mmCIF entry with sequence, helices, sheets and N, C-alpha, C, O atoms, coordinates in Angstrom:
data_MODEL
# 
_entry.id   MODEL 
# 
_entity.id                         1 
_entity.type                       polymer 
_entity.pdbx_number_of_molecules   1 
# 
_entity_poly.entity_id                      1 
_entity_poly.type                           'polypeptide(L)' 
_entity_poly.nstd_linkage                   no 
_entity_poly.nstd_monomer                   no 
_entity_poly.pdbx_seq_one_letter_code       
;(UNK)(UNK)(UNK)(UNK)(UNK)(UNK)(UNK)(UNK)(UNK)(UNK)(UNK)(UNK)(UNK)(UNK)(UNK)(UNK)
(UNK)(UNK)(UNK)(UNK)(UNK)(UNK)(UNK)(UNK)(UNK)(UNK)(UNK)(UNK)(UNK)(UNK)(UNK)(UNK)
(UNK)(UNK)(UNK)(UNK)(UNK)(UNK)(UNK)(UNK)(UNK)(UNK)(UNK)(UNK)(UNK)(UNK)(UNK)(UNK)
(UNK)(UNK)(UNK)(UNK)(UNK)
;
_entity_poly.pdbx_seq_one_letter_code_can   XXXXXXXXXXXXXXXXXXXXXXXXXXXXXXXXXXXXXXXXXXXXXXXXXXXXX 
_entity_poly.pdbx_strand_id                 A 
# 
loop_
_entity_poly_seq.entity_id 
_entity_poly_seq.num 
_entity_poly_seq.mon_id 
_entity_poly_seq.hetero 
1 1  UNK n 
1 2  UNK n 
1 3  UNK n 
1 4  UNK n 
1 5  UNK n 
1 6  UNK n 
1 7  UNK n 
1 8  UNK n 
1 9  UNK n 
1 10 UNK n 
1 11 UNK n 
1 12 UNK n 
1 13 UNK n 
1 14 UNK n 
1 15 UNK n 
1 16 UNK n 
1 17 UNK n 
1 18 UNK n 
1 19 UNK n 
1 20 UNK n 
1 21 UNK n 
1 22 UNK n 
1 23 UNK n 
1 24 UNK n 
1 25 UNK n 
1 26 UNK n 
1 27 UNK n 
1 28 UNK n 
1 29 UNK n 
1 30 UNK n 
1 31 UNK n 
1 32 UNK n 
1 33 UNK n 
1 34 UNK n 
1 35 UNK n 
1 36 UNK n 
1 37 UNK n 
1 38 UNK n 
1 39 UNK n 
1 40 UNK n 
1 41 UNK n 
1 42 UNK n 
1 43 UNK n 
1 44 UNK n 
1 45 UNK n 
1 46 UNK n 
1 47 UNK n 
1 48 UNK n 
1 49 UNK n 
1 50 UNK n 
1 51 UNK n 
1 52 UNK n 
1 53 UNK n 
# 
_struct_asym.id          A 
_struct_asym.entity_id   1 
# 
loop_
_struct_conf.conf_type_id 
_struct_conf.id 
_struct_conf.pdbx_PDB_helix_id 
_struct_conf.beg_label_comp_id 
_struct_conf.beg_label_asym_id 
_struct_conf.beg_label_seq_id 
_struct_conf.pdbx_beg_PDB_ins_code 
_struct_conf.end_label_comp_id 
_struct_conf.end_label_asym_id 
_struct_conf.end_label_seq_id 
_struct_conf.pdbx_end_PDB_ins_code 
_struct_conf.beg_auth_comp_id 
_struct_conf.beg_auth_asym_id 
_struct_conf.beg_auth_seq_id 
_struct_conf.end_auth_comp_id 
_struct_conf.end_auth_asym_id 
_struct_conf.end_auth_seq_id 
_struct_conf.pdbx_PDB_helix_class 
_struct_conf.details 
_struct_conf.pdbx_PDB_helix_length 
HELX_P HELX_P1 AA1 UNK A 2  ? UNK A 4  ? UNK A 2  UNK A 4  5 ? 3  
HELX_P HELX_P2 AA2 UNK A 8  ? UNK A 32 ? UNK A 8  UNK A 32 1 ? 25 
HELX_P HELX_P3 AA3 UNK A 38 ? UNK A 40 ? UNK A 38 UNK A 40 5 ? 3  
HELX_P HELX_P4 AA4 UNK A 42 ? UNK A 52 ? UNK A 42 UNK A 52 1 ? 11 
# 
_struct_conf_type.id          HELX_P 
_struct_conf_type.criteria    ? 
_struct_conf_type.reference   ? 
# 
loop_
_atom_site.group_PDB 
_atom_site.id 
_atom_site.type_symbol 
_atom_site.label_atom_id 
_atom_site.label_alt_id 
_atom_site.label_comp_id 
_atom_site.label_asym_id 
_atom_site.label_entity_id 
_atom_site.label_seq_id 
_atom_site.pdbx_PDB_ins_code 
_atom_site.Cartn_x 
_atom_site.Cartn_y 
_atom_site.Cartn_z 
_atom_site.occupancy 
_atom_site.B_iso_or_equiv 
_atom_site.pdbx_formal_charge 
_atom_site.auth_seq_id 
_atom_site.auth_comp_id 
_atom_site.auth_asym_id 
_atom_site.auth_atom_id 
_atom_site.pdbx_PDB_model_num 
ATOM 1   N N  . UNK A 1 1  ? 2.644   -22.889 -3.594  1.00 0.00 ? 1  UNK A N  1 
ATOM 2   C CA . UNK A 1 1  ? 2.397   -23.855 -4.760  1.00 0.00 ? 1  UNK A CA 1 
ATOM 3   C C  . UNK A 1 1  ? 3.294   -25.004 -4.632  1.00 0.00 ? 1  UNK A C  1 
ATOM 4   O O  . UNK A 1 1  ? 3.055   -26.028 -5.271  1.00 0.00 ? 1  UNK A O  1 
ATOM 5   N N  . UNK A 1 2  ? 4.384   -24.909 -3.798  1.00 0.00 ? 2  UNK A N  1 
ATOM 6   C CA . UNK A 1 2  ? 5.308   -25.992 -3.691  1.00 0.00 ? 2  UNK A CA 1 
ATOM 7   C C  . UNK A 1 2  ? 4.490   -27.135 -2.775  1.00 0.00 ? 2  UNK A C  1 
ATOM 8   O O  . UNK A 1 2  ? 4.736   -28.325 -2.977  1.00 0.00 ? 2  UNK A O  1 
ATOM 9   N N  . UNK A 1 3  ? 3.703   -26.813 -1.961  1.00 0.00 ? 3  UNK A N  1 
ATOM 10  C CA . UNK A 1 3  ? 2.958   -27.711 -1.184  1.00 0.00 ? 3  UNK A CA 1 
ATOM 11  C C  . UNK A 1 3  ? 1.891   -28.495 -2.106  1.00 0.00 ? 3  UNK A C  1 
ATOM 12  O O  . UNK A 1 3  ? 1.459   -29.580 -1.715  1.00 0.00 ? 3  UNK A O  1 
ATOM 13  N N  . UNK A 1 4  ? 1.506   -27.993 -3.218  1.00 0.00 ? 4  UNK A N  1 
ATOM 14  C CA . UNK A 1 4  ? 0.648   -28.496 -4.110  1.00 0.00 ? 4  UNK A CA 1 
ATOM 15  C C  . UNK A 1 4  ? 1.297   -29.418 -5.002  1.00 0.00 ? 4  UNK A C  1 
ATOM 16  O O  . UNK A 1 4  ? 0.596   -30.099 -5.751  1.00 0.00 ? 4  UNK A O  1 
ATOM 17  N N  . UNK A 1 5  ? 2.686   -29.536 -5.015  1.00 0.00 ? 5  UNK A N  1 
ATOM 18  C CA . UNK A 1 5  ? 3.430   -30.510 -5.840  1.00 0.00 ? 5  UNK A CA 1 
ATOM 19  C C  . UNK A 1 5  ? 3.950   -29.946 -7.099  1.00 0.00 ? 5  UNK A C  1 
ATOM 20  O O  . UNK A 1 5  ? 4.346   -30.691 -7.995  1.00 0.00 ? 5  UNK A O  1 
ATOM 21  N N  . UNK A 1 6  ? 3.967   -28.540 -7.215  1.00 0.00 ? 6  UNK A N  1 
ATOM 22  C CA . UNK A 1 6  ? 4.528   -27.966 -8.446  1.00 0.00 ? 6  UNK A CA 1 
ATOM 23  C C  . UNK A 1 6  ? 6.021   -27.723 -8.259  1.00 0.00 ? 6  UNK A C  1 
ATOM 24  O O  . UNK A 1 6  ? 6.476   -27.296 -7.198  1.00 0.00 ? 6  UNK A O  1 
ATOM 25  N N  . UNK A 1 7  ? 6.763   -28.006 -9.316  1.00 0.00 ? 7  UNK A N  1 
ATOM 26  C CA . UNK A 1 7  ? 8.289   -27.770 -9.246  1.00 0.00 ? 7  UNK A CA 1 
ATOM 27  C C  . UNK A 1 7  ? 8.539   -26.211 -9.608  1.00 0.00 ? 7  UNK A C  1 
ATOM 28  O O  . UNK A 1 7  ? 7.646   -25.565 -10.157 1.00 0.00 ? 7  UNK A O  1 
ATOM 29  N N  . UNK A 1 8  ? 9.618   -25.711 -9.326  1.00 0.00 ? 8  UNK A N  1 
ATOM 30  C CA . UNK A 1 8  ? 9.772   -24.255 -9.574  1.00 0.00 ? 8  UNK A CA 1 
ATOM 31  C C  . UNK A 1 8  ? 9.637   -23.936 -11.002 1.00 0.00 ? 8  UNK A C  1 
ATOM 32  O O  . UNK A 1 8  ? 9.196   -22.808 -11.221 1.00 0.00 ? 8  UNK A O  1 
ATOM 33  N N  . UNK A 1 9  ? 9.889   -24.599 -11.935 1.00 0.00 ? 9  UNK A N  1 
ATOM 34  C CA . UNK A 1 9  ? 9.695   -24.256 -13.346 1.00 0.00 ? 9  UNK A CA 1 
ATOM 35  C C  . UNK A 1 9  ? 8.168   -24.144 -13.688 1.00 0.00 ? 9  UNK A C  1 
ATOM 36  O O  . UNK A 1 9  ? 7.784   -23.277 -14.474 1.00 0.00 ? 9  UNK A O  1 
ATOM 37  N N  . UNK A 1 10 ? 7.319   -25.004 -13.108 1.00 0.00 ? 10 UNK A N  1 
ATOM 38  C CA . UNK A 1 10 ? 5.992   -24.989 -13.282 1.00 0.00 ? 10 UNK A CA 1 
ATOM 39  C C  . UNK A 1 10 ? 5.426   -23.711 -12.597 1.00 0.00 ? 10 UNK A C  1 
ATOM 40  O O  . UNK A 1 10 ? 4.571   -23.026 -13.160 1.00 0.00 ? 10 UNK A O  1 
ATOM 41  N N  . UNK A 1 11 ? 5.893   -23.425 -11.439 1.00 0.00 ? 11 UNK A N  1 
ATOM 42  C CA . UNK A 1 11 ? 5.355   -22.115 -10.673 1.00 0.00 ? 11 UNK A CA 1 
ATOM 43  C C  . UNK A 1 11 ? 5.620   -20.987 -11.520 1.00 0.00 ? 11 UNK A C  1 
ATOM 44  O O  . UNK A 1 11 ? 4.754   -20.144 -11.754 1.00 0.00 ? 11 UNK A O  1 
ATOM 45  N N  . UNK A 1 12 ? 6.893   -20.932 -12.033 1.00 0.00 ? 12 UNK A N  1 
ATOM 46  C CA . UNK A 1 12 ? 7.235   -19.760 -12.865 1.00 0.00 ? 12 UNK A CA 1 
ATOM 47  C C  . UNK A 1 12 ? 6.405   -19.694 -14.084 1.00 0.00 ? 12 UNK A C  1 
ATOM 48  O O  . UNK A 1 12 ? 6.026   -18.589 -14.473 1.00 0.00 ? 12 UNK A O  1 
ATOM 49  N N  . UNK A 1 13 ? 6.075   -20.800 -14.745 1.00 0.00 ? 13 UNK A N  1 
ATOM 50  C CA . UNK A 1 13 ? 5.401   -20.776 -16.028 1.00 0.00 ? 13 UNK A CA 1 
ATOM 51  C C  . UNK A 1 13 ? 3.886   -20.362 -15.613 1.00 0.00 ? 13 UNK A C  1 
ATOM 52  O O  . UNK A 1 13 ? 3.251   -19.579 -16.319 1.00 0.00 ? 13 UNK A O  1 
ATOM 53  N N  . UNK A 1 14 ? 3.379   -20.886 -14.519 1.00 0.00 ? 14 UNK A N  1 
ATOM 54  C CA . UNK A 1 14 ? 1.943   -20.386 -14.158 1.00 0.00 ? 14 UNK A CA 1 
ATOM 55  C C  . UNK A 1 14 ? 1.893   -18.926 -13.794 1.00 0.00 ? 14 UNK A C  1 
ATOM 56  O O  . UNK A 1 14 ? 1.009   -18.193 -14.237 1.00 0.00 ? 14 UNK A O  1 
ATOM 57  N N  . UNK A 1 15 ? 2.840   -18.506 -12.988 1.00 0.00 ? 15 UNK A N  1 
ATOM 58  C CA . UNK A 1 15 ? 2.864   -16.976 -12.785 1.00 0.00 ? 15 UNK A CA 1 
ATOM 59  C C  . UNK A 1 15 ? 2.924   -16.146 -14.027 1.00 0.00 ? 15 UNK A C  1 
ATOM 60  O O  . UNK A 1 15 ? 2.272   -15.112 -14.179 1.00 0.00 ? 15 UNK A O  1 
ATOM 61  N N  . UNK A 1 16 ? 3.827   -16.710 -14.993 1.00 0.00 ? 16 UNK A N  1 
ATOM 62  C CA . UNK A 1 16 ? 3.910   -15.889 -16.305 1.00 0.00 ? 16 UNK A CA 1 
ATOM 63  C C  . UNK A 1 16 ? 2.620   -15.905 -17.015 1.00 0.00 ? 16 UNK A C  1 
ATOM 64  O O  . UNK A 1 16 ? 2.243   -14.880 -17.584 1.00 0.00 ? 16 UNK A O  1 
ATOM 65  N N  . UNK A 1 17 ? 1.884   -17.021 -17.031 1.00 0.00 ? 17 UNK A N  1 
ATOM 66  C CA . UNK A 1 17 ? 0.649   -17.054 -17.723 1.00 0.00 ? 17 UNK A CA 1 
ATOM 67  C C  . UNK A 1 17 ? -0.403  -16.211 -17.009 1.00 0.00 ? 17 UNK A C  1 
ATOM 68  O O  . UNK A 1 17 ? -1.210  -15.558 -17.671 1.00 0.00 ? 17 UNK A O  1 
ATOM 69  N N  . UNK A 1 18 ? -0.415  -16.207 -15.703 1.00 0.00 ? 18 UNK A N  1 
ATOM 70  C CA . UNK A 1 18 ? -1.294  -15.228 -14.947 1.00 0.00 ? 18 UNK A CA 1 
ATOM 71  C C  . UNK A 1 18 ? -1.137  -13.832 -15.268 1.00 0.00 ? 18 UNK A C  1 
ATOM 72  O O  . UNK A 1 18 ? -2.116  -13.106 -15.446 1.00 0.00 ? 18 UNK A O  1 
ATOM 73  N N  . UNK A 1 19 ? 0.241   -13.362 -15.364 1.00 0.00 ? 19 UNK A N  1 
ATOM 74  C CA . UNK A 1 19 ? 0.428   -12.065 -15.707 1.00 0.00 ? 19 UNK A CA 1 
ATOM 75  C C  . UNK A 1 19 ? 0.021   -11.786 -17.193 1.00 0.00 ? 19 UNK A C  1 
ATOM 76  O O  . UNK A 1 19 ? -0.558  -10.744 -17.500 1.00 0.00 ? 19 UNK A O  1 
ATOM 77  N N  . UNK A 1 20 ? 0.320   -12.681 -18.032 1.00 0.00 ? 20 UNK A N  1 
ATOM 78  C CA . UNK A 1 20 ? -0.205  -12.452 -19.461 1.00 0.00 ? 20 UNK A CA 1 
ATOM 79  C C  . UNK A 1 20 ? -1.761  -12.230 -19.541 1.00 0.00 ? 20 UNK A C  1 
ATOM 80  O O  . UNK A 1 20 ? -2.283  -11.379 -20.262 1.00 0.00 ? 20 UNK A O  1 
ATOM 81  N N  . UNK A 1 21 ? -2.440  -13.099 -18.712 1.00 0.00 ? 21 UNK A N  1 
ATOM 82  C CA . UNK A 1 21 ? -3.898  -12.916 -18.685 1.00 0.00 ? 21 UNK A CA 1 
ATOM 83  C C  . UNK A 1 21 ? -4.421  -11.623 -18.037 1.00 0.00 ? 21 UNK A C  1 
ATOM 84  O O  . UNK A 1 21 ? -5.454  -11.070 -18.414 1.00 0.00 ? 21 UNK A O  1 
ATOM 85  N N  . UNK A 1 22 ? -3.670  -11.195 -17.074 1.00 0.00 ? 22 UNK A N  1 
ATOM 86  C CA . UNK A 1 22 ? -4.028  -9.897  -16.436 1.00 0.00 ? 22 UNK A CA 1 
ATOM 87  C C  . UNK A 1 22 ? -3.751  -8.772  -17.296 1.00 0.00 ? 22 UNK A C  1 
ATOM 88  O O  . UNK A 1 22 ? -4.484  -7.783  -17.301 1.00 0.00 ? 22 UNK A O  1 
ATOM 89  N N  . UNK A 1 23 ? -2.660  -8.885  -18.069 1.00 0.00 ? 23 UNK A N  1 
ATOM 90  C CA . UNK A 1 23 ? -2.409  -7.820  -19.083 1.00 0.00 ? 23 UNK A CA 1 
ATOM 91  C C  . UNK A 1 23 ? -3.474  -7.717  -20.151 1.00 0.00 ? 23 UNK A C  1 
ATOM 92  O O  . UNK A 1 23 ? -3.898  -6.640  -20.570 1.00 0.00 ? 23 UNK A O  1 
ATOM 93  N N  . UNK A 1 24 ? -3.903  -8.976  -20.589 1.00 0.00 ? 24 UNK A N  1 
ATOM 94  C CA . UNK A 1 24 ? -5.003  -9.011  -21.580 1.00 0.00 ? 24 UNK A CA 1 
ATOM 95  C C  . UNK A 1 24 ? -6.267  -8.476  -21.053 1.00 0.00 ? 24 UNK A C  1 
ATOM 96  O O  . UNK A 1 24 ? -7.006  -7.859  -21.820 1.00 0.00 ? 24 UNK A O  1 
ATOM 97  N N  . UNK A 1 25 ? -6.608  -8.658  -19.753 1.00 0.00 ? 25 UNK A N  1 
ATOM 98  C CA . UNK A 1 25 ? -7.831  -8.185  -19.126 1.00 0.00 ? 25 UNK A CA 1 
ATOM 99  C C  . UNK A 1 25 ? -7.732  -6.680  -19.113 1.00 0.00 ? 25 UNK A C  1 
ATOM 100 O O  . UNK A 1 25 ? -8.689  -5.982  -19.449 1.00 0.00 ? 25 UNK A O  1 
ATOM 101 N N  . UNK A 1 26 ? -6.589  -6.185  -18.730 1.00 0.00 ? 26 UNK A N  1 
ATOM 102 C CA . UNK A 1 26 ? -6.404  -4.646  -18.557 1.00 0.00 ? 26 UNK A CA 1 
ATOM 103 C C  . UNK A 1 26 ? -6.560  -3.982  -19.949 1.00 0.00 ? 26 UNK A C  1 
ATOM 104 O O  . UNK A 1 26 ? -7.161  -2.912  -20.044 1.00 0.00 ? 26 UNK A O  1 
ATOM 105 N N  . UNK A 1 27 ? -5.998  -4.636  -21.091 1.00 0.00 ? 27 UNK A N  1 
ATOM 106 C CA . UNK A 1 27 ? -6.076  -4.132  -22.480 1.00 0.00 ? 27 UNK A CA 1 
ATOM 107 C C  . UNK A 1 27 ? -7.644  -4.091  -22.874 1.00 0.00 ? 27 UNK A C  1 
ATOM 108 O O  . UNK A 1 27 ? -8.094  -3.131  -23.499 1.00 0.00 ? 27 UNK A O  1 
ATOM 109 N N  . UNK A 1 28 ? -8.413  -5.125  -22.497 1.00 0.00 ? 28 UNK A N  1 
ATOM 110 C CA . UNK A 1 28 ? -9.778  -5.219  -23.028 1.00 0.00 ? 28 UNK A CA 1 
ATOM 111 C C  . UNK A 1 28 ? -10.571 -4.194  -22.144 1.00 0.00 ? 28 UNK A C  1 
ATOM 112 O O  . UNK A 1 28 ? -11.502 -3.612  -22.701 1.00 0.00 ? 28 UNK A O  1 
ATOM 113 N N  . UNK A 1 29 ? -10.294 -3.888  -20.746 1.00 0.00 ? 29 UNK A N  1 
ATOM 114 C CA . UNK A 1 29 ? -10.890 -2.856  -20.074 1.00 0.00 ? 29 UNK A CA 1 
ATOM 115 C C  . UNK A 1 29 ? -10.723 -1.537  -20.577 1.00 0.00 ? 29 UNK A C  1 
ATOM 116 O O  . UNK A 1 29 ? -11.666 -0.747  -20.601 1.00 0.00 ? 29 UNK A O  1 
ATOM 117 N N  . UNK A 1 30 ? -9.447  -1.213  -21.027 1.00 0.00 ? 30 UNK A N  1 
ATOM 118 C CA . UNK A 1 30 ? -9.167  0.099   -21.546 1.00 0.00 ? 30 UNK A CA 1 
ATOM 119 C C  . UNK A 1 30 ? -9.789  0.331   -22.944 1.00 0.00 ? 30 UNK A C  1 
ATOM 120 O O  . UNK A 1 30 ? -10.184 1.440   -23.303 1.00 0.00 ? 30 UNK A O  1 
ATOM 121 N N  . UNK A 1 31 ? -9.852  -0.757  -23.695 1.00 0.00 ? 31 UNK A N  1 
ATOM 122 C CA . UNK A 1 31 ? -10.509 -0.740  -25.054 1.00 0.00 ? 31 UNK A CA 1 
ATOM 123 C C  . UNK A 1 31 ? -12.072 -0.508  -24.940 1.00 0.00 ? 31 UNK A C  1 
ATOM 124 O O  . UNK A 1 31 ? -12.701 0.198   -25.728 1.00 0.00 ? 31 UNK A O  1 
ATOM 125 N N  . UNK A 1 32 ? -12.552 -1.097  -24.007 1.00 0.00 ? 32 UNK A N  1 
ATOM 126 C CA . UNK A 1 32 ? -14.004 -1.042  -23.863 1.00 0.00 ? 32 UNK A CA 1 
ATOM 127 C C  . UNK A 1 32 ? -14.448 0.107   -22.998 1.00 0.00 ? 32 UNK A C  1 
ATOM 128 O O  . UNK A 1 32 ? -15.649 0.363   -22.911 1.00 0.00 ? 32 UNK A O  1 
ATOM 129 N N  . UNK A 1 33 ? -13.582 0.783   -22.381 1.00 0.00 ? 33 UNK A N  1 
ATOM 130 C CA . UNK A 1 33 ? -14.008 1.996   -21.592 1.00 0.00 ? 33 UNK A CA 1 
ATOM 131 C C  . UNK A 1 33 ? -14.510 1.589   -20.271 1.00 0.00 ? 33 UNK A C  1 
ATOM 132 O O  . UNK A 1 33 ? -15.261 2.384   -19.705 1.00 0.00 ? 33 UNK A O  1 
ATOM 133 N N  . UNK A 1 34 ? -14.203 0.419   -19.654 1.00 0.00 ? 34 UNK A N  1 
ATOM 134 C CA . UNK A 1 34 ? -14.829 0.031   -18.508 1.00 0.00 ? 34 UNK A CA 1 
ATOM 135 C C  . UNK A 1 34 ? -13.887 0.187   -17.303 1.00 0.00 ? 34 UNK A C  1 
ATOM 136 O O  . UNK A 1 34 ? -13.969 -0.531  -16.306 1.00 0.00 ? 34 UNK A O  1 
ATOM 137 N N  . UNK A 1 35 ? -13.012 1.143   -17.456 1.00 0.00 ? 35 UNK A N  1 
ATOM 138 C CA . UNK A 1 35 ? -12.084 1.274   -16.238 1.00 0.00 ? 35 UNK A CA 1 
ATOM 139 C C  . UNK A 1 35 ? -12.917 2.288   -15.268 1.00 0.00 ? 35 UNK A C  1 
ATOM 140 O O  . UNK A 1 35 ? -13.585 3.239   -15.672 1.00 0.00 ? 35 UNK A O  1 
ATOM 141 N N  . UNK A 1 36 ? -12.768 1.947   -14.088 1.00 0.00 ? 36 UNK A N  1 
ATOM 142 C CA . UNK A 1 36 ? -13.519 2.736   -13.045 1.00 0.00 ? 36 UNK A CA 1 
ATOM 143 C C  . UNK A 1 36 ? -12.581 3.237   -12.079 1.00 0.00 ? 36 UNK A C  1 
ATOM 144 O O  . UNK A 1 36 ? -11.777 2.504   -11.502 1.00 0.00 ? 36 UNK A O  1 
ATOM 145 N N  . UNK A 1 37 ? -12.683 4.609   -11.874 1.00 0.00 ? 37 UNK A N  1 
ATOM 146 C CA . UNK A 1 37 ? -11.791 5.246   -10.884 1.00 0.00 ? 37 UNK A CA 1 
ATOM 147 C C  . UNK A 1 37 ? -12.669 5.323   -9.618  1.00 0.00 ? 37 UNK A C  1 
ATOM 148 O O  . UNK A 1 37 ? -13.663 6.049   -9.614  1.00 0.00 ? 37 UNK A O  1 
ATOM 149 N N  . UNK A 1 38 ? -12.305 4.558   -8.500  1.00 0.00 ? 38 UNK A N  1 
ATOM 150 C CA . UNK A 1 38 ? -13.099 4.561   -7.319  1.00 0.00 ? 38 UNK A CA 1 
ATOM 151 C C  . UNK A 1 38 ? -12.700 5.561   -6.311  1.00 0.00 ? 38 UNK A C  1 
ATOM 152 O O  . UNK A 1 38 ? -13.330 5.668   -5.259  1.00 0.00 ? 38 UNK A O  1 
ATOM 153 N N  . UNK A 1 39 ? -11.638 6.326   -6.597  1.00 0.00 ? 39 UNK A N  1 
ATOM 154 C CA . UNK A 1 39 ? -11.107 7.295   -5.659  1.00 0.00 ? 39 UNK A CA 1 
ATOM 155 C C  . UNK A 1 39 ? -12.138 8.435   -5.408  1.00 0.00 ? 39 UNK A C  1 
ATOM 156 O O  . UNK A 1 39 ? -12.068 9.073   -4.358  1.00 0.00 ? 39 UNK A O  1 
ATOM 157 N N  . UNK A 1 40 ? -13.105 8.714   -6.350  1.00 0.00 ? 40 UNK A N  1 
ATOM 158 C CA . UNK A 1 40 ? -14.119 9.671   -6.218  1.00 0.00 ? 40 UNK A CA 1 
ATOM 159 C C  . UNK A 1 40 ? -15.151 9.146   -5.150  1.00 0.00 ? 40 UNK A C  1 
ATOM 160 O O  . UNK A 1 40 ? -15.869 9.926   -4.524  1.00 0.00 ? 40 UNK A O  1 
ATOM 161 N N  . UNK A 1 41 ? -15.180 7.959   -5.000  1.00 0.00 ? 41 UNK A N  1 
ATOM 162 C CA . UNK A 1 41 ? -16.345 7.379   -4.129  1.00 0.00 ? 41 UNK A CA 1 
ATOM 163 C C  . UNK A 1 41 ? -15.746 6.820   -2.800  1.00 0.00 ? 41 UNK A C  1 
ATOM 164 O O  . UNK A 1 41 ? -16.459 6.296   -1.944  1.00 0.00 ? 41 UNK A O  1 
ATOM 165 N N  . UNK A 1 42 ? -14.376 6.964   -2.675  1.00 0.00 ? 42 UNK A N  1 
ATOM 166 C CA . UNK A 1 42 ? -13.769 6.381   -1.399  1.00 0.00 ? 42 UNK A CA 1 
ATOM 167 C C  . UNK A 1 42 ? -14.402 6.856   -0.136  1.00 0.00 ? 42 UNK A C  1 
ATOM 168 O O  . UNK A 1 42 ? -14.761 6.041   0.714   1.00 0.00 ? 42 UNK A O  1 
ATOM 169 N N  . UNK A 1 43 ? -14.567 8.250   0.037   1.00 0.00 ? 43 UNK A N  1 
ATOM 170 C CA . UNK A 1 43 ? -15.029 8.805   1.340   1.00 0.00 ? 43 UNK A CA 1 
ATOM 171 C C  . UNK A 1 43 ? -16.485 8.428   1.517   1.00 0.00 ? 43 UNK A C  1 
ATOM 172 O O  . UNK A 1 43 ? -16.887 8.212   2.660   1.00 0.00 ? 43 UNK A O  1 
ATOM 173 N N  . UNK A 1 44 ? -17.268 8.335   0.542   1.00 0.00 ? 44 UNK A N  1 
ATOM 174 C CA . UNK A 1 44 ? -18.724 7.913   0.592   1.00 0.00 ? 44 UNK A CA 1 
ATOM 175 C C  . UNK A 1 44 ? -18.729 6.451   1.064   1.00 0.00 ? 44 UNK A C  1 
ATOM 176 O O  . UNK A 1 44 ? -19.416 6.097   2.022   1.00 0.00 ? 44 UNK A O  1 
ATOM 177 N N  . UNK A 1 45 ? -17.924 5.587   0.349   1.00 0.00 ? 45 UNK A N  1 
ATOM 178 C CA . UNK A 1 45 ? -17.916 4.195   0.787   1.00 0.00 ? 45 UNK A CA 1 
ATOM 179 C C  . UNK A 1 45 ? -17.531 3.963   2.175   1.00 0.00 ? 45 UNK A C  1 
ATOM 180 O O  . UNK A 1 45 ? -18.151 3.157   2.869   1.00 0.00 ? 45 UNK A O  1 
ATOM 181 N N  . UNK A 1 46 ? -16.462 4.680   2.644   1.00 0.00 ? 46 UNK A N  1 
ATOM 182 C CA . UNK A 1 46 ? -16.031 4.561   4.039   1.00 0.00 ? 46 UNK A CA 1 
ATOM 183 C C  . UNK A 1 46 ? -17.153 5.037   4.935   1.00 0.00 ? 46 UNK A C  1 
ATOM 184 O O  . UNK A 1 46 ? -17.369 4.430   5.984   1.00 0.00 ? 46 UNK A O  1 
ATOM 185 N N  . UNK A 1 47 ? -17.896 6.107   4.580   1.00 0.00 ? 47 UNK A N  1 
ATOM 186 C CA . UNK A 1 47 ? -18.890 6.543   5.495   1.00 0.00 ? 47 UNK A CA 1 
ATOM 187 C C  . UNK A 1 47 ? -19.967 5.437   5.591   1.00 0.00 ? 47 UNK A C  1 
ATOM 188 O O  . UNK A 1 47 ? -20.412 5.071   6.679   1.00 0.00 ? 47 UNK A O  1 
ATOM 189 N N  . UNK A 1 48 ? -20.347 4.944   4.464   1.00 0.00 ? 48 UNK A N  1 
ATOM 190 C CA . UNK A 1 48 ? -21.387 3.896   4.460   1.00 0.00 ? 48 UNK A CA 1 
ATOM 191 C C  . UNK A 1 48 ? -21.003 2.607   5.292   1.00 0.00 ? 48 UNK A C  1 
ATOM 192 O O  . UNK A 1 48 ? -21.828 1.979   5.955   1.00 0.00 ? 48 UNK A O  1 
ATOM 193 N N  . UNK A 1 49 ? -19.734 2.296   5.194   1.00 0.00 ? 49 UNK A N  1 
ATOM 194 C CA . UNK A 1 49 ? -19.238 1.098   5.940   1.00 0.00 ? 49 UNK A CA 1 
ATOM 195 C C  . UNK A 1 49 ? -19.184 1.403   7.400   1.00 0.00 ? 49 UNK A C  1 
ATOM 196 O O  . UNK A 1 49 ? -19.537 0.594   8.259   1.00 0.00 ? 49 UNK A O  1 
ATOM 197 N N  . UNK A 1 50 ? -18.746 2.560   7.640   1.00 0.00 ? 50 UNK A N  1 
ATOM 198 C CA . UNK A 1 50 ? -18.620 3.028   9.142   1.00 0.00 ? 50 UNK A CA 1 
ATOM 199 C C  . UNK A 1 50 ? -19.942 3.156   9.777   1.00 0.00 ? 50 UNK A C  1 
ATOM 200 O O  . UNK A 1 50 ? -20.070 2.904   10.975  1.00 0.00 ? 50 UNK A O  1 
ATOM 201 N N  . UNK A 1 51 ? -21.048 3.574   8.962   1.00 0.00 ? 51 UNK A N  1 
ATOM 202 C CA . UNK A 1 51 ? -22.369 3.836   9.468   1.00 0.00 ? 51 UNK A CA 1 
ATOM 203 C C  . UNK A 1 51 ? -23.192 2.526   9.616   1.00 0.00 ? 51 UNK A C  1 
ATOM 204 O O  . UNK A 1 51 ? -23.937 2.347   10.580  1.00 0.00 ? 51 UNK A O  1 
ATOM 205 N N  . UNK A 1 52 ? -23.036 1.685   8.692   1.00 0.00 ? 52 UNK A N  1 
ATOM 206 C CA . UNK A 1 52 ? -23.966 0.478   8.692   1.00 0.00 ? 52 UNK A CA 1 
ATOM 207 C C  . UNK A 1 52 ? -23.333 -0.821  9.003   1.00 0.00 ? 52 UNK A C  1 
ATOM 208 O O  . UNK A 1 52 ? -24.009 -1.849  9.037   1.00 0.00 ? 52 UNK A O  1 
ATOM 209 N N  . UNK A 1 53 ? -22.086 -0.814  9.227   1.00 0.00 ? 53 UNK A N  1 
ATOM 210 C CA . UNK A 1 53 ? -21.419 -2.220  9.651   1.00 0.00 ? 53 UNK A CA 1 
ATOM 211 C C  . UNK A 1 53 ? -20.834 -1.882  10.963  1.00 0.00 ? 53 UNK A C  1 
ATOM 212 O O  . UNK A 1 53 ? -20.225 -2.737  11.607  1.00 0.00 ? 53 UNK A O  1 
# 
């Protein structure tokens, strides 16, 4: 972000805001029941990728 012209204080502020929005997104996911555990599908996805790609 330094190359884009942001000073260290602005970078810190932006990173803090990103973390806040990510936390809000996670709260909404949990509240709506939209969390998805992909571990149950990992082996099948790997098989499909290995077979067709």
